[in-house]
VOPA-494658 format. One record per residue (C-alpha): residue in one letter; y, z, x; residue number from 1; chain. Coordinates in steps of 0.02 Angstrom, whole numbers, always signed. Each point is the difference from the previous one (the first is absolute). Layout:
N
A	Y	Z	X	NUM	A
...
This chain:
435
M	-7873	-358	-143	1	A
M	-155	+67	+87	2	A
A	+70	-17	+176	3	A
K	+144	+117	-38	4	A
F	-101	+152	-44	5	A
L	-101	-23	+159	6	A
F	+145	+67	+98	7	A
L	-28	+177	+62	8	A
I	+6	+128	-139	9	A
L	+62	+177	+23	10	A
I	-116	+136	-60	11	A
V	+11	+169	+84	12	A
G	+146	+111	+48	13	A
F	+178	-31	+53	14	A
F	+92	+50	+158	15	A
G	+172	+76	-1	16	A
C	+130	-91	+100	17	A
N	+172	+48	+67	18	A
P	+55	-157	+90	19	A
A	+153	-19	+105	20	A
G	+134	-126	-46	21	A
Q	-28	-184	+33	22	A
Q	+114	-132	+71	23	A
N	-2	-189	+4	24	A
I	-148	-27	-114	25	A
E	-32	-187	-2	26	A
I	-92	-60	-155	27	A
P	-84	-171	+12	28	A
N	+89	-129	-107	29	A
S	-163	-45	-86	30	A
D	-20	+182	-54	31	A
L	+177	+8	-67	32	A
K	-27	-159	-100	33	A
Q	-159	+71	-74	34	A
A	+87	+163	-43	35	A
I	+143	-87	-89	36	A
V	-120	-98	-109	37	A
A	-123	+142	-30	38	A
F	+129	+132	-47	39	A
A	+89	-121	-116	40	A
E	-161	-52	-88	41	A
L	-60	+179	-16	42	A
N	+167	+63	-65	43	A
Q	+6	-137	-131	44	A
E	-176	+39	-61	45	A
L	+34	+187	-7	46	A
Q	+160	-27	-98	47	A
N	-97	-103	-126	48	A
E	-147	+121	-7	49	A
Q	+103	+160	-18	50	A
G	-152	+112	+21	51	A
H	-86	-55	-162	52	A
L	-175	-19	+74	53	A
W	-18	+183	+52	54	A
N	+149	+79	-88	55	A
H	+69	+24	+175	56	A
K	+105	-115	+108	57	A
L	-82	-73	+155	58	A
D	+158	-21	+103	59	A
G	+35	+113	+148	60	A
P	+3	+10	+191	61	A
L	-86	-148	+83	62	A
L	-37	-40	+182	63	A
L	-45	-172	+67	64	A
I	-72	+18	+175	65	A
N	-45	-126	+134	66	A
P	-164	+63	+77	67	A
D	+33	-89	+166	68	A
T	+178	+61	+31	69	A
R	-9	+157	-111	70	A
T	+173	-46	-67	71	A
V	+41	+67	-173	72	A
I	+103	-76	-139	73	A
A	+34	+124	-142	74	A
N	+84	-24	-168	75	A
E	+91	+167	+9	76	A
P	+51	+132	+127	77	A
D	-114	+141	+55	78	A
D	+46	+183	-20	79	A
E	+19	+35	+186	80	A
G	+121	-137	+51	81	A
F	-127	-85	+113	82	A
L	+6	-175	-73	83	A
K	+155	-101	+38	84	A
K	+90	-103	-131	85	A
Q	-6	-187	+33	86	A
G	+74	-104	-140	87	A
D	-87	+48	-161	88	A
F	-147	+80	+92	89	A
Y	-40	+148	+111	90	A
V	-94	-33	+162	91	A
G	-91	+96	+134	92	A
L	-160	+19	+100	93	A
F	-159	+73	-72	94	A
P	-76	+136	+111	95	A
E	-155	-39	+100	96	A
N	-87	+157	-64	97	A
L	+2	-67	-178	98	A
N	-110	-142	-63	99	A
I	+72	-155	-82	100	A
A	-85	-37	-164	101	A
N	+13	-72	-173	102	A
S	+13	+173	-76	103	A
T	+121	+144	-16	104	A
T	+68	+121	+129	105	A
N	+105	+158	+12	106	A
W	+131	-35	+132	107	A
L	+178	+55	+34	108	A
G	+9	+110	-154	109	A
K	-60	-130	-126	110	A
H	-161	-62	-78	111	A
W	+2	-187	+34	112	A
T	-95	-153	-56	113	A
M	-53	-85	+162	114	A
V	-50	-182	+21	115	A
A	-45	-94	+159	116	A
L	+80	-167	+41	117	A
P	-23	-146	-13	118	A
L	-4	-21	-188	119	A
S	-84	-142	-92	120	A
D	+87	-166	-21	121	A
T	-40	+9	-186	122	A
K	+120	+96	-112	123	A
E	-133	+71	-116	124	A
E	-105	+62	+146	125	A
R	+151	+82	+81	126	A
L	+48	+86	-162	127	A
S	-177	+55	-39	128	A
L	-17	+86	+169	129	A
L	+171	+86	-10	130	A
L	-34	+60	-178	131	A
H	-176	+58	+45	132	A
E	+68	+110	+140	133	A
S	+146	+58	-108	134	A
F	-127	+63	-126	135	A
H	-81	+105	+137	136	A
R	+169	+82	+34	137	A
I	+21	+55	-182	138	A
Q	-183	+48	-27	139	A
P	+32	+187	+24	140	A
L	+146	-10	-121	141	A
I	-103	-73	-143	142	A
G	-151	+114	+16	143	A
F	-113	-100	+118	144	A
D	+19	+115	+150	145	A
S	-139	+70	+111	146	A
I	-125	-139	-32	147	A
H	-118	+14	+148	148	A
E	-94	-162	+23	149	A
T	-176	-1	+69	150	A
D	-92	-143	+81	151	A
C	-117	-86	-122	152	A
A	-146	-12	+120	153	A
H	-112	-76	-134	154	A
L	+109	-155	+6	155	A
N	-63	-34	+175	156	A
T	-181	-10	-60	157	A
E	-86	-158	-59	158	A
L	-16	+53	-182	159	A
G	+171	+82	-9	160	A
R	+84	-158	+62	161	A
L	-107	-110	-112	162	A
Y	+48	+86	-161	163	A
L	+182	+14	+49	164	A
K	+0	-187	+29	165	A
M	-85	-27	-168	166	A
E	+137	+102	-83	167	A
L	+132	-101	+90	168	A
E	-80	-166	-47	169	A
A	+4	+54	-182	170	A
L	+183	+51	+20	171	A
K	+40	-171	+74	172	A
A	-78	-77	-155	173	A
T	+113	+105	-112	174	A
L	+148	-84	+85	175	A
S	-60	-178	-26	176	A
D	-101	+3	-161	177	A
T	+65	+19	-177	178	A
N	-150	+112	-38	179	A
F	+75	+135	+111	180	A
A	-62	+145	-108	181	A
E	-183	-39	+36	182	A
H	+33	-13	+187	183	A
L	+96	+166	-2	184	A
K	-150	+82	-82	185	A
N	-116	-73	+131	186	A
A	+113	+57	+142	187	A
L	-8	+179	-64	188	A
L	-188	-14	-23	189	A
F	-20	-49	+183	190	A
R	+110	+148	+47	191	A
T	-103	+120	-106	192	A
Y	-161	-63	+77	193	A
R	+74	+28	+174	194	A
Y	+38	+179	-49	195	A
Q	-179	+21	-60	196	A
L	-62	-54	+171	197	A
F	+127	+110	+91	198	A
P	+35	+156	-106	199	A
E	+146	+59	+109	200	A
A	+85	-169	+2	201	A
G	+99	+23	-161	202	A
E	+106	+145	+64	203	A
A	+32	-79	+170	204	A
E	+51	-168	-74	205	A
N	+107	+83	-133	206	A
L	+106	+89	+132	207	A
Q	+36	-163	+90	208	A
E	+42	-91	-161	209	A
L	+119	+139	-51	210	A
K	+90	-11	+166	211	A
E	-5	-181	+56	212	A
G	-53	-88	-161	213	A
L	+148	+65	-99	214	A
A	+119	-41	+142	215	A
E	-66	-178	+11	216	A
Y	+10	-20	-189	217	A
T	+181	+57	+6	218	A
G	+46	-124	+136	219	A
S	-90	-149	-74	220	A
I	+44	+23	-183	221	A
L	+186	+12	+41	222	A
A	+5	-136	+133	223	A
Y	-97	-138	-88	224	A
K	+80	-67	-158	225	A
G	-111	-84	-128	226	A
D	-187	-7	-31	227	A
L	-44	-151	+107	228	A
P	+86	+63	+161	229	A
I	-77	+172	-11	230	A
Q	-173	-65	-46	231	A
S	+5	-119	+147	232	A
H	+59	+142	+112	233	A
Y	-143	+114	-49	234	A
I	-130	-136	+24	235	A
S	+72	-37	+172	236	A
R	-2	+185	+45	237	A
I	-183	+20	-48	238	A
N	-50	-154	+99	239	A
G	+96	+63	+150	240	A
F	-75	+173	-18	241	A
Y	-173	-69	+30	242	A
G	+54	-37	+178	243	A
N	+21	+185	+40	244	A
E	-129	+67	+121	245	A
T	-27	+152	-111	246	A
F	+52	+51	-175	247	A
V	-4	+190	+14	248	A
R	+188	+28	-8	249	A
S	+70	-164	-64	250	A
F	-87	-42	-164	251	A
A	+126	+89	-113	252	A
Y	+132	-131	+41	253	A
V	-101	-131	-94	254	A
T	-92	+93	-138	255	A
L	+121	+109	-97	256	A
P	+146	-123	-4	257	A
V	-104	-125	-100	258	A
Y	-59	+128	-127	259	A
S	+178	+67	-9	260	A
Y	+70	-173	-33	261	A
F	-111	-20	-154	262	A
M	+39	+175	-61	263	A
Q	+187	-27	+9	264	A
K	-17	-158	-105	265	A
T	-58	+114	-142	266	A
N	+98	+157	+42	267	A
Q	+144	-17	+122	268	A
G	+9	+189	+20	269	A
W	-185	+30	+32	270	A
N	+36	+68	+174	271	A
L	+107	+140	-73	272	A
D	-156	+69	-84	273	A
I	-90	+38	+163	274	A
S	+21	+133	+134	275	A
K	-70	+38	+172	276	A
N	-143	+88	-89	277	A
S	-50	-152	-102	278	A
N	-166	-88	+19	279	A
L	+59	-179	-3	280	A
T	-170	-75	-35	281	A
D	-25	+110	-153	282	A
Y	+177	-42	-55	283	A
M	-33	-187	+16	284	A
D	-167	+12	-91	285	A
D	+88	+84	-145	286	A
F	+149	-117	+7	287	A
F	-107	-157	-10	288	A
G	-127	+80	-119	289	A
I	-148	-24	+117	290	A
D	-156	+110	-2	291	A
T	-61	+8	+181	292	A
R	-95	+165	-2	293	A
I	-167	-77	+53	294	A
V	-24	-170	+78	295	A
D	-174	-76	+16	296	A
S	-40	-77	+170	297	A
Q	-87	-152	-75	298	A
Y	+151	-36	-109	299	A
I	+114	+14	+152	300	A
M	-107	-124	+96	301	A
Q	+10	-123	-145	302	A
L	+186	+27	-14	303	A
G	+19	-31	+185	304	A
K	-58	-179	-20	305	A
L	+166	-37	-86	306	A
Y	+94	+50	+158	307	A
H	-90	-80	+149	308	A
M	-107	+153	+35	309	A
D	-133	-91	+101	310	A
S	+121	-69	+129	311	A
I	+91	+166	+13	312	A
M	-166	+91	+27	313	A
E	-46	-122	+138	314	A
F	+166	+29	+88	315	A
E	-14	+189	-15	316	A
N	-178	+2	+64	317	A
I	+54	-87	+160	318	A
R	+150	+114	+17	319	A
E	-110	+153	-18	320	A
L	-108	-54	+146	321	A
N	+157	-18	+106	322	A
R	+66	+167	-61	323	A
V	-158	+90	+56	324	A
Q	+21	-72	+175	325	A
L	+184	+50	+3	326	A
V	-45	+178	-50	327	A
K	-118	+8	+149	328	A
T	+138	-63	+115	329	A
Y	+126	+127	-65	330	A
K	-124	+144	+13	331	A
S	-36	-45	+180	332	A
R	+186	-14	+39	333	A
F	+64	+157	-86	334	A
L	-149	+118	-3	335	A
G	-63	-33	+176	336	A
R	+31	+97	+159	337	A
E	+160	-81	+66	338	A
T	+139	+20	-128	339	A
V	+174	+72	-19	340	A
S	+25	+134	-134	341	A
I	+175	+42	-61	342	A
G	+38	+140	-121	343	A
L	+117	-39	-144	344	A
E	+131	+133	-34	345	A
N	+156	-78	-74	346	A
M	-61	-176	-31	347	A
H	+101	-150	-52	348	A
I	-113	-153	-19	349	A
G	+14	-183	-41	350	A
F	-144	-120	-25	351	A
N	-63	-158	-84	352	A
P	-85	+45	-166	353	A
G	-92	-166	-5	354	A
N	-119	+27	+146	355	A
I	-45	+185	+13	356	A
M	-185	+43	-1	357	A
P	-89	+162	-49	358	A
L	-126	+53	+134	359	A
D	-129	+98	-99	360	A
T	+47	+186	+2	361	A
F	+90	-11	+167	362	A
G	+167	-59	-67	363	A
T	+90	-166	-14	364	A
V	+26	-134	+132	365	A
Y	+174	-76	+6	366	A
P	-5	-164	+99	367	A
N	+187	+17	+30	368	A
L	+118	+146	-28	369	A
R	+149	+95	+68	370	A
I	+3	+189	+5	371	A
T	+143	+111	+54	372	A
D	-30	+186	+21	373	A
N	+57	+148	+105	374	A
W	-91	-72	+151	375	A
G	+79	-173	-6	376	A
I	-41	-174	-65	377	A
L	-168	-88	-17	378	A
E	+0	-187	-35	379	A
V	-163	-93	-34	380	A
D	+12	-189	-9	381	A
S	-186	-39	+9	382	A
G	-162	+89	+31	383	A
G	+35	+130	-133	384	A
A	+14	+188	-14	385	A
L	-104	+125	-98	386	A
V	+94	+126	-107	387	A
S	-100	+151	-56	388	A
P	-30	+34	-185	389	A
Q	+110	+156	+12	390	A
W	+143	-98	+80	391	A
N	+3	+123	+145	392	A
Q	-60	-113	+142	393	A
V	+5	-179	+60	394	A
I	-126	-72	+123	395	A
I	+26	-154	+108	396	A
S	-102	-84	+135	397	A
A	+4	+60	+181	398	A
P	+160	-32	+100	399	A
L	+8	-143	+124	400	A
D	+169	+39	+80	401	A
I	+75	+175	+17	402	A
N	+179	+35	+56	403	A
D	+100	+158	-22	404	A
T	+60	-33	-178	405	A
L	-63	-174	-40	406	A
I	-187	-24	-25	407	A
S	-90	-156	-61	408	A
G	-174	-54	-50	409	A
M	-88	-139	-94	410	A
G	+133	-56	-124	411	A
W	+101	+162	+3	412	A
T	+144	+87	+89	413	A
L	+43	+185	-2	414	A
K	+174	+61	+46	415	A
L	+1	+188	+28	416	A
N	+150	+113	-22	417	A
Q	+49	+122	+136	418	A
G	-110	+153	+1	419	A
W	-159	-94	-46	420	A
N	-136	-77	+107	421	A
L	-171	-81	-8	422	A
E	-144	+110	+59	423	A
E	-177	-58	+42	424	A
A	-165	+94	-1	425	A
G	-169	-84	+9	426	A
G	+66	-171	-48	427	A
K	+89	+70	-154	428	A
F	+190	-6	-1	429	A
Q	+116	+109	-103	430	A
V	+188	+5	-21	431	A
R	+57	+179	+28	432	A
K	+162	+95	+15	433	A
K	+37	+57	+176	434	A
N	-12	+186	+33	435	A
């Protein structure tokens, strides 16, 4: 379900929290109904699965959180007595200084799986999401810890996107054609050619597939029963993926699961052979017996005719013209004279991985995000924000309305904690700690 992973994802840091007790927490009835169904479905699947996929059980602490009310429904108590028992669940309010995400979080003495409500109306989509995020919680326990993703900036270029789409078109064909082996080979050939064009792409893509690709494989392979449902699901996911504004942090959700599906049909324990140090592309080349060391450009162009290359090239050419204009707009907005610069010290960030955009060497533009830090909370709904490559600064457009602690601008609001203020010098604004 493509829409589900477009919820904010949690990537950097965690805040400690020592909340006071709560009283009279009212959970919306619709949330309680969803929780009853979701916990029951998940528990049943985990009882059946018994940790066979990864030689480690996926069950554990789980939070379902309503982003609007910040109300929490948990499947077990916390270690600090903060959540209050209500029937079979434990309820409370999620702190404002933490972001709500489909991810994991350290909170109240436990490492939780965290999922934002509402859930899908479809059982398989609900289960796939819950299992995906449950995998993230056990990642450190099965040897996939400390995988630091990097943005795949090449996937925002015309050629990078083209040859990713060619790979995906070949993967779609594997799911609907009995001659799937030939299409698998072609998919990996398109991938290899992309790596020839962008020599650093292989490492960057591999990190994302290790982190998000394996998680998505886990969720989908356990949630969808039978070949036809899962094949249909993967085709739908790829088609939906094309609607993303950018591919730089979202492609792994639709590439590795398809390859993994075909590998598990031959060897159900293939995933136990890999580690966080594995090169998944090399592994798949060996697994499928494909020699992709050198790929000729003329052969790739001929191969592309099998997968609608001409129409894809036409689309990407138009998009590239629009991208160049958007880059100019962003450079004017974030690199001009009137901006707000905020240092990042103890950052906790949530964002949409389907629309972020690398801005040359200046960093990455996030059209919408939420950052909490020592200075307060920044929320960007539109207009974007530029995060530096070193993750030590965020830049937003000039403020339009300044109050003591609440400041707003084009598509953003900034809520400052006590002891911090906004200072201006020569049209440049900075958030600084008061002396």
